mmCIF file of the N, C-alpha and C atoms, coordinates in Angstrom:
data_MODEL
# 
_entry.id   MODEL 
# 
loop_
_atom_site.group_PDB 
_atom_site.id 
_atom_site.type_symbol 
_atom_site.label_atom_id 
_atom_site.label_alt_id 
_atom_site.label_comp_id 
_atom_site.label_asym_id 
_atom_site.label_entity_id 
_atom_site.label_seq_id 
_atom_site.pdbx_PDB_ins_code 
_atom_site.Cartn_x 
_atom_site.Cartn_y 
_atom_site.Cartn_z 
_atom_site.occupancy 
_atom_site.B_iso_or_equiv 
_atom_site.pdbx_formal_charge 
_atom_site.auth_seq_id 
_atom_site.auth_comp_id 
_atom_site.auth_asym_id 
_atom_site.auth_atom_id 
_atom_site.pdbx_PDB_model_num 
ATOM 1   N N  . MET A 1 1  ? 169.554 187.688 179.102 1.00 0.00 ? 1  MET A N  1 
ATOM 2   C CA . MET A 1 1  ? 168.502 186.480 179.901 1.00 0.00 ? 1  MET A CA 1 
ATOM 3   C C  . MET A 1 1  ? 168.417 186.393 180.923 1.00 0.00 ? 1  MET A C  1 
ATOM 4   N N  . ASP A 1 2  ? 168.473 185.582 181.570 1.00 0.00 ? 2  ASP A N  1 
ATOM 5   C CA . ASP A 1 2  ? 168.611 185.340 183.400 1.00 0.00 ? 2  ASP A CA 1 
ATOM 6   C C  . ASP A 1 2  ? 168.682 183.902 183.067 1.00 0.00 ? 2  ASP A C  1 
ATOM 7   N N  . VAL A 1 3  ? 168.922 183.232 183.747 1.00 0.00 ? 3  VAL A N  1 
ATOM 8   C CA . VAL A 1 3  ? 170.180 182.101 183.848 1.00 0.00 ? 3  VAL A CA 1 
ATOM 9   C C  . VAL A 1 3  ? 168.781 180.903 183.432 1.00 0.00 ? 3  VAL A C  1 
ATOM 10  N N  . LYS A 1 4  ? 168.414 181.589 185.674 1.00 0.00 ? 4  LYS A N  1 
ATOM 11  C CA . LYS A 1 4  ? 167.150 180.918 185.585 1.00 0.00 ? 4  LYS A CA 1 
ATOM 12  C C  . LYS A 1 4  ? 166.086 180.526 184.763 1.00 0.00 ? 4  LYS A C  1 
ATOM 13  N N  . LYS A 1 5  ? 165.747 181.712 184.793 1.00 0.00 ? 5  LYS A N  1 
ATOM 14  C CA . LYS A 1 5  ? 164.341 181.620 183.227 1.00 0.00 ? 5  LYS A CA 1 
ATOM 15  C C  . LYS A 1 5  ? 164.913 181.335 181.781 1.00 0.00 ? 5  LYS A C  1 
ATOM 16  N N  . LEU A 1 6  ? 166.138 180.754 181.364 1.00 0.00 ? 6  LEU A N  1 
ATOM 17  C CA . LEU A 1 6  ? 166.467 180.005 180.262 1.00 0.00 ? 6  LEU A CA 1 
ATOM 18  C C  . LEU A 1 6  ? 166.140 179.197 180.670 1.00 0.00 ? 6  LEU A C  1 
ATOM 19  N N  . GLU A 1 7  ? 167.159 178.269 182.520 1.00 0.00 ? 7  GLU A N  1 
ATOM 20  C CA . GLU A 1 7  ? 166.870 176.805 182.492 1.00 0.00 ? 7  GLU A CA 1 
ATOM 21  C C  . GLU A 1 7  ? 164.808 177.094 182.538 1.00 0.00 ? 7  GLU A C  1 
ATOM 22  N N  . LEU A 1 8  ? 164.517 177.187 183.135 1.00 0.00 ? 8  LEU A N  1 
ATOM 23  C CA . LEU A 1 8  ? 162.863 177.332 182.985 1.00 0.00 ? 8  LEU A CA 1 
ATOM 24  C C  . LEU A 1 8  ? 162.472 176.377 181.887 1.00 0.00 ? 8  LEU A C  1 
ATOM 25  N N  . ASP A 1 9  ? 163.128 177.522 180.701 1.00 0.00 ? 9  ASP A N  1 
ATOM 26  C CA . ASP A 1 9  ? 162.730 177.448 179.338 1.00 0.00 ? 9  ASP A CA 1 
ATOM 27  C C  . ASP A 1 9  ? 162.522 176.391 178.477 1.00 0.00 ? 9  ASP A C  1 
ATOM 28  N N  . LYS A 1 10 ? 163.518 175.259 179.139 1.00 0.00 ? 10 LYS A N  1 
ATOM 29  C CA . LYS A 1 10 ? 164.070 174.047 178.657 1.00 0.00 ? 10 LYS A CA 1 
ATOM 30  C C  . LYS A 1 10 ? 163.713 173.207 179.454 1.00 0.00 ? 10 LYS A C  1 
ATOM 31  N N  . LYS A 1 11 ? 162.717 173.435 180.395 1.00 0.00 ? 11 LYS A N  1 
ATOM 32  C CA . LYS A 1 11 ? 162.739 171.809 180.923 1.00 0.00 ? 11 LYS A CA 1 
ATOM 33  C C  . LYS A 1 11 ? 160.743 171.391 179.839 1.00 0.00 ? 11 LYS A C  1 
ATOM 34  N N  . LEU A 1 12 ? 161.281 170.136 181.286 1.00 0.00 ? 12 LEU A N  1 
ATOM 35  C CA . LEU A 1 12 ? 159.583 169.350 180.326 1.00 0.00 ? 12 LEU A CA 1 
ATOM 36  C C  . LEU A 1 12 ? 159.127 168.916 181.359 1.00 0.00 ? 12 LEU A C  1 
ATOM 37  N N  . THR A 1 13 ? 158.967 168.834 182.215 1.00 0.00 ? 13 THR A N  1 
ATOM 38  C CA . THR A 1 13 ? 158.395 168.774 183.854 1.00 0.00 ? 13 THR A CA 1 
ATOM 39  C C  . THR A 1 13 ? 158.898 169.404 184.852 1.00 0.00 ? 13 THR A C  1 
ATOM 40  N N  . LEU A 1 14 ? 157.830 169.964 185.375 1.00 0.00 ? 14 LEU A N  1 
ATOM 41  C CA . LEU A 1 14 ? 157.791 171.853 186.536 1.00 0.00 ? 14 LEU A CA 1 
ATOM 42  C C  . LEU A 1 14 ? 157.701 171.080 187.913 1.00 0.00 ? 14 LEU A C  1 
ATOM 43  N N  . SER A 1 15 ? 157.769 172.051 188.595 1.00 0.00 ? 15 SER A N  1 
ATOM 44  C CA . SER A 1 15 ? 157.476 171.538 190.276 1.00 0.00 ? 15 SER A CA 1 
ATOM 45  C C  . SER A 1 15 ? 156.154 172.459 190.355 1.00 0.00 ? 15 SER A C  1 
ATOM 46  N N  . VAL A 1 16 ? 155.569 172.825 191.243 1.00 0.00 ? 16 VAL A N  1 
ATOM 47  C CA . VAL A 1 16 ? 154.383 173.213 191.181 1.00 0.00 ? 16 VAL A CA 1 
ATOM 48  C C  . VAL A 1 16 ? 154.764 175.103 190.878 1.00 0.00 ? 16 VAL A C  1 
ATOM 49  N N  . GLU A 1 17 ? 156.022 175.629 191.890 1.00 0.00 ? 17 GLU A N  1 
ATOM 50  C CA . GLU A 1 17 ? 156.431 176.685 192.380 1.00 0.00 ? 17 GLU A CA 1 
ATOM 51  C C  . GLU A 1 17 ? 156.588 176.899 190.942 1.00 0.00 ? 17 GLU A C  1 
ATOM 52  N N  . GLU A 1 18 ? 157.391 175.962 189.766 1.00 0.00 ? 18 GLU A N  1 
ATOM 53  C CA . GLU A 1 18 ? 158.248 176.787 188.973 1.00 0.00 ? 18 GLU A CA 1 
ATOM 54  C C  . GLU A 1 18 ? 156.639 176.859 188.068 1.00 0.00 ? 18 GLU A C  1 
ATOM 55  N N  . ALA A 1 19 ? 155.668 176.033 187.905 1.00 0.00 ? 19 ALA A N  1 
ATOM 56  C CA . ALA A 1 19 ? 154.549 176.253 186.992 1.00 0.00 ? 19 ALA A CA 1 
ATOM 57  C C  . ALA A 1 19 ? 153.769 177.415 187.778 1.00 0.00 ? 19 ALA A C  1 
ATOM 58  N N  . SER A 1 20 ? 153.829 177.850 189.358 1.00 0.00 ? 20 SER A N  1 
ATOM 59  C CA . SER A 1 20 ? 153.376 179.266 189.103 1.00 0.00 ? 20 SER A CA 1 
ATOM 60  C C  . SER A 1 20 ? 153.731 180.315 189.005 1.00 0.00 ? 20 SER A C  1 
ATOM 61  N N  . GLU A 1 21 ? 155.165 180.359 188.397 1.00 0.00 ? 21 GLU A N  1 
ATOM 62  C CA . GLU A 1 21 ? 156.081 180.950 188.002 1.00 0.00 ? 21 GLU A CA 1 
ATOM 63  C C  . GLU A 1 21 ? 156.003 181.330 186.701 1.00 0.00 ? 21 GLU A C  1 
ATOM 64  N N  . LEU A 1 22 ? 155.508 180.397 185.833 1.00 0.00 ? 22 LEU A N  1 
ATOM 65  C CA . LEU A 1 22 ? 155.971 180.910 184.126 1.00 0.00 ? 22 LEU A CA 1 
ATOM 66  C C  . LEU A 1 22 ? 154.921 181.284 184.718 1.00 0.00 ? 22 LEU A C  1 
ATOM 67  N N  . SER A 1 23 ? 153.354 180.757 185.163 1.00 0.00 ? 23 SER A N  1 
ATOM 68  C CA . SER A 1 23 ? 152.140 180.993 184.431 1.00 0.00 ? 23 SER A CA 1 
ATOM 69  C C  . SER A 1 23 ? 151.082 182.058 185.213 1.00 0.00 ? 23 SER A C  1 
ATOM 70  N N  . GLY A 1 24 ? 151.915 182.246 185.721 1.00 0.00 ? 24 GLY A N  1 
ATOM 71  C CA . GLY A 1 24 ? 151.196 183.095 187.080 1.00 0.00 ? 24 GLY A CA 1 
ATOM 72  C C  . GLY A 1 24 ? 149.749 182.665 187.317 1.00 0.00 ? 24 GLY A C  1 
ATOM 73  N N  . ILE A 1 25 ? 149.644 181.701 187.616 1.00 0.00 ? 25 ILE A N  1 
ATOM 74  C CA . ILE A 1 25 ? 148.986 181.084 188.544 1.00 0.00 ? 25 ILE A CA 1 
ATOM 75  C C  . ILE A 1 25 ? 148.728 180.288 190.049 1.00 0.00 ? 25 ILE A C  1 
ATOM 76  N N  . GLY A 1 26 ? 148.087 180.506 191.125 1.00 0.00 ? 26 GLY A N  1 
ATOM 77  C CA . GLY A 1 26 ? 148.543 180.429 192.439 1.00 0.00 ? 26 GLY A CA 1 
ATOM 78  C C  . GLY A 1 26 ? 148.801 178.875 192.632 1.00 0.00 ? 26 GLY A C  1 
ATOM 79  N N  . VAL A 1 27 ? 149.539 178.492 192.782 1.00 0.00 ? 27 VAL A N  1 
ATOM 80  C CA . VAL A 1 27 ? 149.651 177.195 193.602 1.00 0.00 ? 27 VAL A CA 1 
ATOM 81  C C  . VAL A 1 27 ? 148.798 176.327 194.088 1.00 0.00 ? 27 VAL A C  1 
ATOM 82  N N  . ASN A 1 28 ? 147.561 177.412 194.678 1.00 0.00 ? 28 ASN A N  1 
ATOM 83  C CA . ASN A 1 28 ? 146.694 176.044 195.334 1.00 0.00 ? 28 ASN A CA 1 
ATOM 84  C C  . ASN A 1 28 ? 146.220 175.911 193.601 1.00 0.00 ? 28 ASN A C  1 
ATOM 85  N N  . THR A 1 29 ? 145.838 176.636 193.550 1.00 0.00 ? 29 THR A N  1 
ATOM 86  C CA . THR A 1 29 ? 145.658 176.456 191.318 1.00 0.00 ? 29 THR A CA 1 
ATOM 87  C C  . THR A 1 29 ? 146.117 175.177 190.837 1.00 0.00 ? 29 THR A C  1 
ATOM 88  N N  . ILE A 1 30 ? 146.979 175.412 190.684 1.00 0.00 ? 30 ILE A N  1 
ATOM 89  C CA . ILE A 1 30 ? 148.436 174.217 190.118 1.00 0.00 ? 30 ILE A CA 1 
ATOM 90  C C  . ILE A 1 30 ? 147.735 172.939 191.071 1.00 0.00 ? 30 ILE A C  1 
ATOM 91  N N  . TYR A 1 31 ? 147.284 173.093 192.332 1.00 0.00 ? 31 TYR A N  1 
ATOM 92  C CA . TYR A 1 31 ? 147.263 171.722 193.043 1.00 0.00 ? 31 TYR A CA 1 
ATOM 93  C C  . TYR A 1 31 ? 145.880 171.522 192.951 1.00 0.00 ? 31 TYR A C  1 
ATOM 94  N N  . ARG A 1 32 ? 145.282 172.132 192.814 1.00 0.00 ? 32 ARG A N  1 
ATOM 95  C CA . ARG A 1 32 ? 143.630 171.457 192.486 1.00 0.00 ? 32 ARG A CA 1 
ATOM 96  C C  . ARG A 1 32 ? 143.115 171.265 190.961 1.00 0.00 ? 32 ARG A C  1 
ATOM 97  N N  . MET A 1 33 ? 143.994 171.981 190.001 1.00 0.00 ? 33 MET A N  1 
ATOM 98  C CA . MET A 1 33 ? 144.635 171.133 188.865 1.00 0.00 ? 33 MET A CA 1 
ATOM 99  C C  . MET A 1 33 ? 144.584 169.474 188.575 1.00 0.00 ? 33 MET A C  1 
ATOM 100 N N  . MET A 1 34 ? 146.474 169.207 189.167 1.00 0.00 ? 34 MET A N  1 
ATOM 101 C CA . MET A 1 34 ? 147.160 168.118 189.549 1.00 0.00 ? 34 MET A CA 1 
ATOM 102 C C  . MET A 1 34 ? 145.912 166.979 190.158 1.00 0.00 ? 34 MET A C  1 
ATOM 103 N N  . LYS A 1 35 ? 144.919 167.276 191.350 1.00 0.00 ? 35 LYS A N  1 
ATOM 104 C CA . LYS A 1 35 ? 144.501 166.632 191.672 1.00 0.00 ? 35 LYS A CA 1 
ATOM 105 C C  . LYS A 1 35 ? 142.476 166.176 190.577 1.00 0.00 ? 35 LYS A C  1 
ATOM 106 N N  . ASN A 1 36 ? 142.161 167.103 189.646 1.00 0.00 ? 36 ASN A N  1 
ATOM 107 C CA . ASN A 1 36 ? 141.514 166.822 188.773 1.00 0.00 ? 36 ASN A CA 1 
ATOM 108 C C  . ASN A 1 36 ? 141.871 166.270 187.467 1.00 0.00 ? 36 ASN A C  1 
ATOM 109 N N  . PRO A 1 37 ? 141.541 164.810 187.116 1.00 0.00 ? 37 PRO A N  1 
ATOM 110 C CA . PRO A 1 37 ? 141.985 164.246 186.374 1.00 0.00 ? 37 PRO A CA 1 
ATOM 111 C C  . PRO A 1 37 ? 141.966 164.446 184.596 1.00 0.00 ? 37 PRO A C  1 
ATOM 112 N N  . ARG A 1 38 ? 140.714 165.530 184.577 1.00 0.00 ? 38 ARG A N  1 
ATOM 113 C CA . ARG A 1 38 ? 140.762 165.715 183.378 1.00 0.00 ? 38 ARG A CA 1 
ATOM 114 C C  . ARG A 1 38 ? 141.890 166.552 182.995 1.00 0.00 ? 38 ARG A C  1 
ATOM 115 N N  . TYR A 1 39 ? 142.078 167.442 183.836 1.00 0.00 ? 39 TYR A N  1 
ATOM 116 C CA . TYR A 1 39 ? 143.667 167.609 182.976 1.00 0.00 ? 39 TYR A CA 1 
ATOM 117 C C  . TYR A 1 39 ? 144.625 167.179 182.411 1.00 0.00 ? 39 TYR A C  1 
ATOM 118 N N  . ASN A 1 40 ? 145.119 166.256 183.749 1.00 0.00 ? 40 ASN A N  1 
ATOM 119 C CA . ASN A 1 40 ? 146.555 165.221 183.049 1.00 0.00 ? 40 ASN A CA 1 
ATOM 120 C C  . ASN A 1 40 ? 147.144 166.205 182.841 1.00 0.00 ? 40 ASN A C  1 
ATOM 121 N N  . ILE A 1 41 ? 147.542 166.740 183.873 1.00 0.00 ? 41 ILE A N  1 
ATOM 122 C CA . ILE A 1 41 ? 148.585 167.268 183.623 1.00 0.00 ? 41 ILE A CA 1 
ATOM 123 C C  . ILE A 1 41 ? 149.833 166.894 184.727 1.00 0.00 ? 41 ILE A C  1 
ATOM 124 N N  . VAL A 1 42 ? 149.964 165.920 185.704 1.00 0.00 ? 42 VAL A N  1 
ATOM 125 C CA . VAL A 1 42 ? 150.437 165.151 186.234 1.00 0.00 ? 42 VAL A CA 1 
ATOM 126 C C  . VAL A 1 42 ? 151.613 163.462 185.714 1.00 0.00 ? 42 VAL A C  1 
ATOM 127 N N  . ILE A 1 43 ? 153.090 163.253 186.311 1.00 0.00 ? 43 ILE A N  1 
ATOM 128 C CA . ILE A 1 43 ? 153.756 162.929 186.180 1.00 0.00 ? 43 ILE A CA 1 
ATOM 129 C C  . ILE A 1 43 ? 153.726 162.516 187.563 1.00 0.00 ? 43 ILE A C  1 
ATOM 130 N N  . TRP A 1 44 ? 154.444 161.571 187.833 1.00 0.00 ? 44 TRP A N  1 
ATOM 131 C CA . TRP A 1 44 ? 154.361 160.524 188.947 1.00 0.00 ? 44 TRP A CA 1 
ATOM 132 C C  . TRP A 1 44 ? 156.351 160.268 188.658 1.00 0.00 ? 44 TRP A C  1 
ATOM 133 N N  . VAL A 1 45 ? 157.563 160.880 189.214 1.00 0.00 ? 45 VAL A N  1 
ATOM 134 C CA . VAL A 1 45 ? 158.908 160.543 189.323 1.00 0.00 ? 45 VAL A CA 1 
ATOM 135 C C  . VAL A 1 45 ? 159.143 159.925 190.658 1.00 0.00 ? 45 VAL A C  1 
ATOM 136 N N  . GLY A 1 46 ? 158.980 158.921 191.048 1.00 0.00 ? 46 GLY A N  1 
ATOM 137 C CA . GLY A 1 46 ? 159.112 157.708 192.305 1.00 0.00 ? 46 GLY A CA 1 
ATOM 138 C C  . GLY A 1 46 ? 158.022 158.834 193.199 1.00 0.00 ? 46 GLY A C  1 
ATOM 139 N N  . LYS A 1 47 ? 158.448 159.263 194.417 1.00 0.00 ? 47 LYS A N  1 
ATOM 140 C CA . LYS A 1 47 ? 156.941 159.719 194.708 1.00 0.00 ? 47 LYS A CA 1 
ATOM 141 C C  . LYS A 1 47 ? 156.765 160.997 194.724 1.00 0.00 ? 47 LYS A C  1 
ATOM 142 N N  . ARG A 1 48 ? 157.748 161.740 193.808 1.00 0.00 ? 48 ARG A N  1 
ATOM 143 C CA . ARG A 1 48 ? 157.098 162.629 193.781 1.00 0.00 ? 48 ARG A CA 1 
ATOM 144 C C  . ARG A 1 48 ? 156.762 163.570 192.285 1.00 0.00 ? 48 ARG A C  1 
ATOM 145 N N  . ARG A 1 49 ? 155.569 164.033 192.506 1.00 0.00 ? 49 ARG A N  1 
ATOM 146 C CA . ARG A 1 49 ? 153.841 164.920 191.299 1.00 0.00 ? 49 ARG A CA 1 
ATOM 147 C C  . ARG A 1 49 ? 154.969 166.104 190.777 1.00 0.00 ? 49 ARG A C  1 
ATOM 148 N N  . ARG A 1 50 ? 155.128 165.674 189.009 1.00 0.00 ? 50 ARG A N  1 
ATOM 149 C CA . ARG A 1 50 ? 156.213 166.621 188.790 1.00 0.00 ? 50 ARG A CA 1 
ATOM 150 C C  . ARG A 1 50 ? 154.670 167.502 187.577 1.00 0.00 ? 50 ARG A C  1 
ATOM 151 N N  . ILE A 1 51 ? 155.006 168.309 186.990 1.00 0.00 ? 51 ILE A N  1 
ATOM 152 C CA . ILE A 1 51 ? 153.940 168.426 186.303 1.00 0.00 ? 51 ILE A CA 1 
ATOM 153 C C  . ILE A 1 51 ? 154.073 169.041 184.702 1.00 0.00 ? 51 ILE A C  1 
ATOM 154 N N  . LYS A 1 52 ? 153.229 168.259 183.436 1.00 0.00 ? 52 LYS A N  1 
ATOM 155 C CA . LYS A 1 52 ? 154.043 167.891 182.595 1.00 0.00 ? 52 LYS A CA 1 
ATOM 156 C C  . LYS A 1 52 ? 153.507 168.974 181.871 1.00 0.00 ? 52 LYS A C  1 
ATOM 157 N N  . ARG A 1 53 ? 154.902 170.044 181.003 1.00 0.00 ? 53 ARG A N  1 
ATOM 158 C CA . ARG A 1 53 ? 155.334 171.508 180.566 1.00 0.00 ? 53 ARG A CA 1 
ATOM 159 C C  . ARG A 1 53 ? 153.462 171.495 179.819 1.00 0.00 ? 53 ARG A C  1 
ATOM 160 N N  . THR A 1 54 ? 154.023 170.539 178.998 1.00 0.00 ? 54 THR A N  1 
ATOM 161 C CA . THR A 1 54 ? 153.555 170.580 177.508 1.00 0.00 ? 54 THR A CA 1 
ATOM 162 C C  . THR A 1 54 ? 151.640 170.653 177.340 1.00 0.00 ? 54 THR A C  1 
ATOM 163 N N  . ALA A 1 55 ? 151.087 169.494 178.807 1.00 0.00 ? 55 ALA A N  1 
ATOM 164 C CA . ALA A 1 55 ? 149.502 169.180 179.030 1.00 0.00 ? 55 ALA A CA 1 
ATOM 165 C C  . ALA A 1 55 ? 149.852 170.579 180.070 1.00 0.00 ? 55 ALA A C  1 
ATOM 166 N N  . PHE A 1 56 ? 150.725 171.473 180.229 1.00 0.00 ? 56 PHE A N  1 
ATOM 167 C CA . PHE A 1 56 ? 149.799 172.120 181.528 1.00 0.00 ? 56 PHE A CA 1 
ATOM 168 C C  . PHE A 1 56 ? 149.735 173.405 180.133 1.00 0.00 ? 56 PHE A C  1 
ATOM 169 N N  . GLU A 1 57 ? 150.785 173.879 179.618 1.00 0.00 ? 57 GLU A N  1 
ATOM 170 C CA . GLU A 1 57 ? 150.361 175.013 178.133 1.00 0.00 ? 57 GLU A CA 1 
ATOM 171 C C  . GLU A 1 57 ? 150.129 174.991 177.769 1.00 0.00 ? 57 GLU A C  1 
ATOM 172 N N  . GLN A 1 58 ? 149.069 173.670 177.626 1.00 0.00 ? 58 GLN A N  1 
ATOM 173 C CA . GLN A 1 58 ? 147.731 172.928 176.641 1.00 0.00 ? 58 GLN A CA 1 
ATOM 174 C C  . GLN A 1 58 ? 146.942 173.054 177.022 1.00 0.00 ? 58 GLN A C  1 
ATOM 175 N N  . VAL A 1 59 ? 146.516 172.962 178.045 1.00 0.00 ? 59 VAL A N  1 
ATOM 176 C CA . VAL A 1 59 ? 145.406 173.267 179.422 1.00 0.00 ? 59 VAL A CA 1 
ATOM 177 C C  . VAL A 1 59 ? 145.181 174.611 179.535 1.00 0.00 ? 59 VAL A C  1 
ATOM 178 N N  . ILE A 1 60 ? 146.010 175.633 179.649 1.00 0.00 ? 60 ILE A N  1 
ATOM 179 C CA . ILE A 1 60 ? 145.644 177.069 179.503 1.00 0.00 ? 60 ILE A CA 1 
ATOM 180 C C  . ILE A 1 60 ? 146.012 177.404 178.055 1.00 0.00 ? 60 ILE A C  1 
ATOM 181 N N  . ASN A 1 61 ? 146.767 177.231 177.185 1.00 0.00 ? 61 ASN A N  1 
ATOM 182 C CA . ASN A 1 61 ? 145.457 178.176 175.784 1.00 0.00 ? 61 ASN A CA 1 
ATOM 183 C C  . ASN A 1 61 ? 144.600 177.164 176.144 1.00 0.00 ? 61 ASN A C  1 
ATOM 184 N N  . GLU A 1 62 ? 143.592 176.239 175.757 1.00 0.00 ? 62 GLU A N  1 
ATOM 185 C CA . GLU A 1 62 ? 142.302 175.968 175.337 1.00 0.00 ? 62 GLU A CA 1 
ATOM 186 C C  . GLU A 1 62 ? 141.666 175.803 176.452 1.00 0.00 ? 62 GLU A C  1 
ATOM 187 N N  . GLU A 1 63 ? 141.596 176.131 177.587 1.00 0.00 ? 63 GLU A N  1 
ATOM 188 C CA . GLU A 1 63 ? 140.658 176.527 178.748 1.00 0.00 ? 63 GLU A CA 1 
ATOM 189 C C  . GLU A 1 63 ? 139.429 178.267 179.207 1.00 0.00 ? 63 GLU A C  1 
ATOM 190 N N  . THR A 1 64 ? 139.153 177.815 179.016 1.00 0.00 ? 64 THR A N  1 
ATOM 191 C CA . THR A 1 64 ? 138.824 179.602 179.718 1.00 0.00 ? 64 THR A CA 1 
ATOM 192 C C  . THR A 1 64 ? 138.314 179.311 181.284 1.00 0.00 ? 64 THR A C  1 
ATOM 193 N N  . PHE A 1 65 ? 138.121 178.500 181.265 1.00 0.00 ? 65 PHE A N  1 
ATOM 194 C CA . PHE A 1 65 ? 137.560 178.635 183.220 1.00 0.00 ? 65 PHE A CA 1 
ATOM 195 C C  . PHE A 1 65 ? 138.726 176.825 183.382 1.00 0.00 ? 65 PHE A C  1 
ATOM 196 N N  . ILE A 1 66 ? 139.020 177.329 185.028 1.00 0.00 ? 66 ILE A N  1 
ATOM 197 C CA . ILE A 1 66 ? 140.492 176.125 185.523 1.00 0.00 ? 66 ILE A CA 1 
ATOM 198 C C  . ILE A 1 66 ? 139.162 176.264 186.746 1.00 0.00 ? 66 ILE A C  1 
ATOM 199 N N  . ASP A 1 67 ? 138.402 175.024 187.151 1.00 0.00 ? 67 ASP A N  1 
ATOM 200 C CA . ASP A 1 67 ? 137.673 174.911 187.948 1.00 0.00 ? 67 ASP A CA 1 
ATOM 201 C C  . ASP A 1 67 ? 137.854 173.407 188.894 1.00 0.00 ? 67 ASP A C  1 
ATOM 202 N N  . ASP A 1 68 ? 137.060 173.258 190.551 1.00 0.00 ? 68 ASP A N  1 
ATOM 203 C CA . ASP A 1 68 ? 137.925 171.669 190.976 1.00 0.00 ? 68 ASP A CA 1 
ATOM 204 C C  . ASP A 1 68 ? 138.091 170.612 189.800 1.00 0.00 ? 68 ASP A C  1 
# 
């Protein structure tokens, strides 16, 4: 197994690029999801936005349509 993939599987928070790689969802769609308070997937670490992995996975599993 690829070391990068193994590390990605263990992370609790993700960058937009990592979330895109993990899910197959485009970065622009993920940025729109981050702006939408309905999804509640963002955690702020200092001035950086990170994606809460479990919340992100839950949205993917429960939603049938991702909108703005």
